[in-house]
C-alpha positions as CSV (number, residue, x, y, z in Angstrom):
1,M,24.3,-29.0,25.1
2,N,22.6,-31.3,22.5
3,I,19.2,-30.3,21.2
4,S,17.4,-33.0,19.4
5,I,14.4,-32.0,17.2
6,S,11.8,-34.6,16.7
7,R,10.6,-34.9,13.1
8,A,7.5,-36.7,14.2
9,R,6.4,-33.8,16.3
10,D,7.0,-31.3,13.5
11,S,5.0,-33.3,11.0
12,S,2.1,-33.9,13.4
13,V,1.9,-30.1,14.0
14,L,1.8,-29.5,10.3
15,L,-0.8,-32.2,9.8
16,T,-2.9,-30.7,12.6
17,A,-2.6,-27.2,11.1
18,L,-3.6,-28.4,7.6
19,L,-6.4,-30.4,8.9
20,T,-7.7,-27.3,10.8
21,V,-7.5,-25.2,7.7
22,V,-9.3,-27.9,5.6
23,V,-12.2,-28.0,8.1
24,I,-12.5,-24.2,8.4
25,G,-12.4,-24.0,4.6
26,L,-15.2,-26.7,4.2
27,T,-17.2,-24.9,6.8
28,L,-16.9,-21.6,5.1
29,G,-17.6,-23.0,1.7
30,S,-20.8,-24.7,2.9
31,Y,-21.9,-21.6,4.6
32,L,-21.3,-19.5,1.4
33,W,-23.2,-22.1,-0.6
34,V,-26.2,-22.0,1.7
35,V,-26.2,-18.2,1.7
36,S,-26.0,-18.2,-2.1
37,N,-29.0,-20.5,-2.5
38,Q,-31.0,-18.5,0.1
39,N,-30.3,-15.3,-1.9
40,Q,-31.3,-17.0,-5.2
41,S,-34.5,-18.2,-3.6
42,T,-35.3,-14.8,-2.2
43,M,-34.7,-13.1,-5.6
44,H,-37.0,-15.7,-7.3
45,A,-39.7,-15.1,-4.7
46,L,-39.4,-11.3,-5.2
47,A,-39.7,-11.5,-9.0
48,W,-42.7,-13.8,-8.6
49,N,-44.4,-11.5,-6.1
50,S,-43.8,-8.5,-8.4
51,A,-45.3,-10.2,-11.4
52,I,-48.5,-11.4,-9.8
53,P,-50.2,-7.9,-9.5
54,V,-49.3,-7.2,-13.2
55,L,-50.9,-10.6,-14.2
56,E,-54.0,-9.9,-12.1
57,A,-54.4,-6.4,-13.6
58,G,-54.2,-7.8,-17.1
59,L,-56.7,-10.5,-16.4
60,E,-59.1,-8.0,-14.8
61,E,-58.7,-5.8,-17.8
62,A,-59.4,-8.6,-20.3
63,L,-62.4,-9.9,-18.3
64,T,-63.8,-6.3,-18.1
65,Q,-63.3,-5.9,-21.8
66,L,-65.2,-9.1,-22.5
67,H,-67.9,-8.2,-20.1
68,Y,-68.8,-4.8,-21.8
69,T,-68.2,-5.9,-25.4
70,D,-68.4,-9.3,-26.9
71,I,-65.6,-11.2,-28.5
72,D,-66.5,-9.9,-32.1
73,H,-66.3,-6.2,-31.1
74,L,-62.9,-6.0,-29.4
75,S,-61.8,-3.4,-31.9
76,A,-64.2,-0.9,-30.5
77,N,-61.6,0.0,-27.7
78,G,-58.5,-0.5,-29.7
79,Y,-57.9,-4.2,-29.1
80,S,-57.5,-6.8,-31.8
81,N,-57.7,-10.5,-32.1
């Protein structure tokens, strides 16, 4: 009983397995890159949306101060130039 092993078949199986691993790795890497960028974009939007009410409150306070006192009398309420 002679069993012959074909080296060409062994190498093609190895090549197919390596190619499959590379494709799965590239797919996973691309997916992680997209998720990372989405997370960064979400954090940026969250920071921006948290800062806007503070900005509006500061502007409203400044305009109210200017409305009730003129620019030369800002020290009346503890503000300075």
